VEXDOFI-659480 format. One record per residue: y, x, z of N, C-alpha, C in turn. Coordinates in steps of 0.1 Angstrom, whole numbers, padded with zeros to 4 digits, always signed. Last residue first. Layout:
N
YXZYXZYXZ ...
% end
This chain:
190
+2642+0388+0673+2653+0379+0671+2649+0365+0666 +2621+0407+0677+2620+0392+0683+2632+0384+0682 +2632+0431+0670+2620+0427+0663+2619+0411+0665 +2655+0434+0685+2657+0434+0670+2644+0428+0664 +2644+0438+0711+2652+0426+0707+2654+0424+0693 +2629+0461+0706+2622+0448+0710+2630+0437+0706 +2651+0479+0703+2641+0477+0693+2634+0463+0694 +2660+0478+0730+2670+0474+0718+2660+0470+0706 +2638+0486+0745+2645+0472+0746+2653+0467+0735 +2637+0512+0736+2624+0505+0734+2630+0490+0735 +2661+0522+0747+2658+0523+0733+2649+0512+0729 +2658+0519+0775+2668+0511+0767+2666+0510+0753 +2636+0537+0778+2634+0524+0780+2645+0515+0774 +2648+0561+0773+2638+0556+0762+2635+0541+0765 +2666+0564+0793+2672+0563+0780+2661+0556+0770 +2649+0566+0814+2659+0556+0814+2664+0554+0800 +2633+0590+0809+2628+0577+0809+2637+0565+0809 +2637+0613+0784+2644+0608+0795+2641+0593+0796 +2630+0626+0761+2620+0627+0773+2629+0622+0786 +2642+0619+0739+2647+0632+0745+2641+0634+0759 +2634+0603+0710+2628+0607+0723+2635+0620+0728 +2646+0579+0689+2648+0593+0693+2644+0595+0708 +2630+0558+0668+2634+0559+0682+2634+0574+0686 +2635+0539+0640+2632+0552+0645+2637+0552+0660 +2618+0514+0621+2626+0519+0631+2624+0532+0634 +2599+0512+0599+2610+0502+0600+2621+0507+0610 +2587+0540+0579+2591+0533+0592+2602+0523+0591 +2585+0557+0559+2578+0545+0557+2580+0536+0571 +2602+0579+0568+2608+0570+0556+2598+0556+0555 +2586+0590+0587+2598+0583+0590+2603+0574+0580 +2564+0599+0571+2562+0589+0582+2576+0582+0584 +2578+0619+0556+2572+0608+0549+2570+0596+0559 +2586+0635+0577+2596+0628+0569+2591+0616+0562 +2562+0646+0585+2569+0637+0594+2580+0629+0585 +2533+0645+0562+2547+0651+0568+2555+0641+0575 +2504+0632+0575+2515+0632+0566+2525+0639+0571 +2480+0652+0593+2490+0642+0592+2499+0643+0580 +2466+0675+0595+2460+0664+0589+2469+0653+0585 +2482+0691+0610+2483+0694+0595+2476+0683+0588 +2477+0686+0635+2488+0680+0630+2489+0681+0615 +2453+0701+0641+2452+0686+0639+2465+0680+0633 +2465+0726+0643+2457+0722+0632+2455+0708+0629 +2481+0720+0665+2488+0725+0653+2478+0722+0641 +2462+0716+0685+2471+0706+0681+2477+0709+0668 +2451+0743+0685+2443+0731+0681+2452+0720+0677 +2473+0756+0697+2467+0760+0683+2460+0749+0677 +2476+0742+0722+2487+0742+0711+2482+0746+0698 +2458+0723+0741+2456+0735+0734+2466+0735+0721 +2459+0710+0772+2464+0709+0759+2463+0724+0752 +2450+0707+0799+2440+0712+0787+2447+0711+0774 +2475+0683+0805+2462+0690+0811+2454+0694+0798 +2508+0691+0797+2496+0682+0795+2484+0690+0801 +2528+0708+0794+2525+0701+0807+2514+0694+0808 +2529+0715+0768+2525+0726+0778+2522+0720+0792 +2539+0692+0758+2526+0696+0755+2520+0706+0765 +2567+0693+0765+2558+0682+0771+2545+0687+0769 +2575+0718+0751+2576+0716+0766+2566+0706+0772 +2571+0707+0725+2563+0719+0730+2562+0720+0745 +2590+0686+0725+2576+0684+0722+2566+0695+0727 +2613+0702+0728+2610+0692+0737+2596+0689+0737 +2612+0717+0704+2611+0724+0717+2609+0715+0728 +2615+0697+0684+2602+0704+0685+2602+0712+0699 +2627+0665+0693+2630+0679+0689+2618+0687+0692 +2615+0635+0680+2618+0643+0690+2620+0659+0686 +2607+0601+0671+2613+0614+0668+2617+0622+0679 +2586+0578+0661+2591+0584+0673+2595+0598+0671 +2587+0549+0643+2586+0564+0643+2593+0569+0654 +2572+0519+0640+2582+0526+0647+2578+0540+0646 +2566+0492+0619+2562+0507+0622+2575+0513+0628 +2551+0463+0618+2564+0468+0621+2561+0483+0627 +2532+0448+0592+2533+0456+0603+2547+0461+0605 +2530+0434+0568+2538+0428+0579+2540+0436+0591 +2513+0451+0553+2526+0449+0549+2536+0443+0560 +2494+0474+0573+2496+0462+0567+2510+0459+0562 +2478+0506+0578+2491+0498+0577+2489+0486+0568 +2457+0521+0576+2456+0510+0586+2468+0501+0585 +2450+0546+0562+2453+0533+0556+2452+0521+0564 +2449+0569+0575+2436+0561+0576+2438+0548+0569 +2475+0578+0575+2466+0585+0568+2453+0578+0566 +2490+0559+0592+2492+0559+0576+2480+0566+0569 +2476+0566+0617+2479+0552+0611+2480+0552+0596 +2468+0587+0633+2466+0588+0618+2467+0574+0611 +2475+0578+0659+2480+0590+0653+2479+0591+0639 +2482+0548+0672+2471+0555+0662+2477+0567+0656 +2487+0523+0688+2490+0537+0691+2480+0545+0685 +2498+0493+0683+2488+0502+0679+2493+0516+0679 +2504+0464+0701+2508+0477+0698+2498+0487+0694 +2509+0430+0695+2501+0441+0699+2507+0453+0696 +2523+0396+0704+2523+0410+0695+2513+0419+0703 +2515+0372+0714+2528+0374+0705+2528+0388+0696 +2480+0366+0711+2492+0373+0718+2504+0371+0709 +2458+0358+0699+2467+0348+0703+2479+0353+0710 +2442+0382+0693+2450+0374+0682+2459+0363+0687 +2429+0399+0710+2443+0396+0712+2450+0389+0702 +2404+0401+0699+2404+0396+0712+2419+0392+0716 +2410+0411+0674+2404+0397+0674+2407+0391+0688 +2420+0436+0680+2428+0425+0673+2423+0411+0674 +2396+0447+0692+2409+0446+0699+2418+0436+0693 +2380+0447+0669+2377+0439+0682+2388+0437+0690 +2393+0465+0653+2392+0451+0649+2388+0442+0660 +2390+0488+0670+2403+0483+0667+2403+0468+0662 +2363+0492+0668+2369+0488+0682+2383+0482+0680 +2362+0498+0641+2354+0488+0648+2360+0482+0660 +2376+0522+0642+2381+0510+0634+2374+0498+0639 +2359+0538+0658+2373+0536+0662+2378+0523+0655 +2338+0540+0641+2335+0533+0653+2349+0530+0660 +2349+0554+0617+2343+0539+0616+2341+0533+0630 +2356+0579+0630+2366+0569+0626+2360+0555+0624 +2334+0595+0636+2342+0588+0648+2350+0577+0643 +2322+0605+0613+2314+0599+0623+2324+0589+0633 +2344+0615+0599+2335+0606+0592+2324+0599+0601 +2354+0634+0618+2361+0621+0614+2352+0611+0607 +2335+0654+0618+2338+0647+0631+2344+0633+0627 +2339+0664+0593+2326+0659+0598+2328+0649+0610 +2365+0670+0593+2362+0661+0584+2347+0654+0588 +2365+0692+0612+2373+0679+0615+2368+0668+0606 +2352+0712+0600+2345+0703+0609+2351+0691+0612 +2370+0729+0587+2364+0718+0579+2356+0708+0588 +2378+0747+0606+2387+0735+0604+2381+0725+0596 +2359+0763+0627+2359+0760+0613+2365+0746+0611 +2367+0768+0653+2359+0778+0645+2358+0776+0630 +2381+0745+0660+2388+0759+0660+2381+0769+0652 +2360+0725+0657+2372+0724+0648+2380+0739+0648 +2344+0734+0678+2338+0732+0665+2350+0732+0654 +2361+0732+0699+2354+0746+0696+2351+0745+0682 +2366+0706+0702+2376+0714+0700+2372+0729+0693 +2339+0696+0707+2347+0693+0695+2357+0702+0691 +2339+0708+0733+2328+0713+0724+2334+0708+0709 +2360+0695+0746+2361+0710+0744+2351+0715+0733 +2350+0670+0749+2360+0672+0741+2362+0687+0737 +2315+0665+0751+2327+0672+0757+2337+0674+0746 +2295+0637+0750+2300+0648+0742+2314+0652+0750 +2274+0635+0779+2283+0629+0769+2289+0641+0762 +2250+0651+0762+2256+0640+0764+2261+0639+0778 +2251+0687+0747+2248+0676+0758+2254+0663+0757 +2260+0701+0726+2248+0704+0732+2242+0695+0742 +2276+0708+0696+2274+0697+0705+2259+0699+0713 +2274+0732+0684+2285+0730+0693+2283+0719+0702 +2252+0734+0668+2257+0747+0676+2267+0745+0685 +2250+0710+0654+2241+0714+0665+2244+0725+0674 +2266+0691+0639+2272+0702+0646+2263+0707+0657 +2250+0669+0629+2259+0676+0620+2264+0689+0626 +2235+0663+0652+2229+0665+0639+2237+0673+0630 +2254+0656+0671+2245+0667+0673+2238+0672+0660 +2267+0635+0659+2274+0647+0660+2265+0659+0663 +2246+0616+0661+2251+0620+0648+2260+0632+0649 +2243+0615+0689+2232+0619+0681+2236+0624+0666 +2268+0606+0698+2264+0619+0701+2252+0624+0693 +2269+0580+0685+2277+0591+0680+2273+0604+0685 +2248+0570+0701+2246+0571+0687+2257+0581+0681 +2257+0571+0727+2247+0580+0724+2245+0580+0708 +2290+0566+0739+2282+0564+0727+2270+0575+0724 +2306+0576+0761+2295+0564+0762+2286+0563+0751 +2323+0598+0755+2316+0595+0770+2305+0587+0768 +2331+0593+0730+2325+0605+0733+2317+0604+0747 +2345+0568+0734+2332+0568+0725+2324+0582+0729 +2366+0577+0750+2356+0569+0756+2342+0568+0747 +2381+0592+0732+2376+0599+0743+2364+0590+0751 +2387+0572+0714+2379+0584+0709+2373+0590+0723 +2403+0556+0728+2391+0550+0724+2381+0562+0720 +2425+0573+0732+2417+0569+0744+2403+0564+0741 +2434+0575+0707+2428+0587+0714+2420+0583+0725 +2442+0549+0700+2430+0553+0693+2425+0567+0700 +2450+0522+0719+2452+0537+0719+2440+0543+0712 +2465+0493+0717+2452+0498+0713+2456+0514+0712 +2480+0473+0743+2481+0484+0735+2466+0490+0730 +2497+0441+0747+2484+0450+0747+2486+0462+0736 +2531+0449+0757+2521+0441+0749+2507+0449+0750 +2552+0464+0766+2548+0455+0774+2538+0444+0767 +2565+0487+0754+2565+0474+0749+2562+0462+0756 +2556+0508+0769+2569+0502+0773+2573+0489+0767 +2533+0519+0756+2533+0511+0769+2545+0502+0772 +2545+0532+0736+2537+0522+0733+2536+0513+0745 +2557+0553+0749+2566+0544+0743+2558+0531+0740 +2534+0568+0756+2544+0565+0767+2552+0552+0762 +2524+0573+0731+2517+0566+0740+2525+0561+0751 +2546+0590+0719+2541+0577+0713+2535+0568+0723 +2556+0615+0723+2559+0605+0734+2554+0591+0729 +2550+0636+0708+2565+0631+0707+2567+0620+0717 +2525+0648+0706+2533+0651+0716+2547+0644+0717 +2527+0650+0671+2517+0651+0682+2526+0655+0693 +2551+0627+0656+2545+0640+0658+2535+0639+0670 +2544+0592+0648+2552+0604+0651+2545+0617+0652 +2543+0557+0655+2538+0569+0647+2548+0580+0650 +2529+0526+0663+2539+0537+0669+2534+0549+0661 +2531+0493+0652+2526+0506+0651+2535+0517+0654 +2527+0460+0659+2538+0471+0661+2529+0485+0662 +2519+0430+0647+2514+0443+0649+2525+0453+0648 +2523+0397+0660+2530+0407+0654+2523+0421+0656 +2506+0368+0653+2506+0379+0660+2514+0392+0654 
% end
């Protein structure tokens, strides 16, 4: 099984591009949202560490956002609780899909959390800042200030780009991006 990791800036189109590959996708952000909705254990741990912010189950993303906005150090507390659960889900996803030709990993902190393996194929999604900001403004409940704080947790984009095997430039044109994904896909599976 080939592991294809999609990395890039917040709002660069990683999730959309991950789906275009046509293989099973592990979406870390989607898993985090599901954990907040369904895991009472995570809720209890968060409530213990952040009692002034986490007030009810299921955990609301807005409460996590407020905790981080009011004290950026809270991101480390949240990460220590949520990342092990996400890793476990990723291992289950990989085990479940081990017979597939390939899987796609849509994990914003892929390098930062040392999830990369030597044989992984890493694709960096590049886009102009003004296009990213326009796309982020269209998202529901997108908080640009919080996203900027979260993007500071990431490696500099140039380092991610250098560590990547392929670069896909995203101009947010669906036909164009589909062509680019198909080109990369052909190169991977030669």
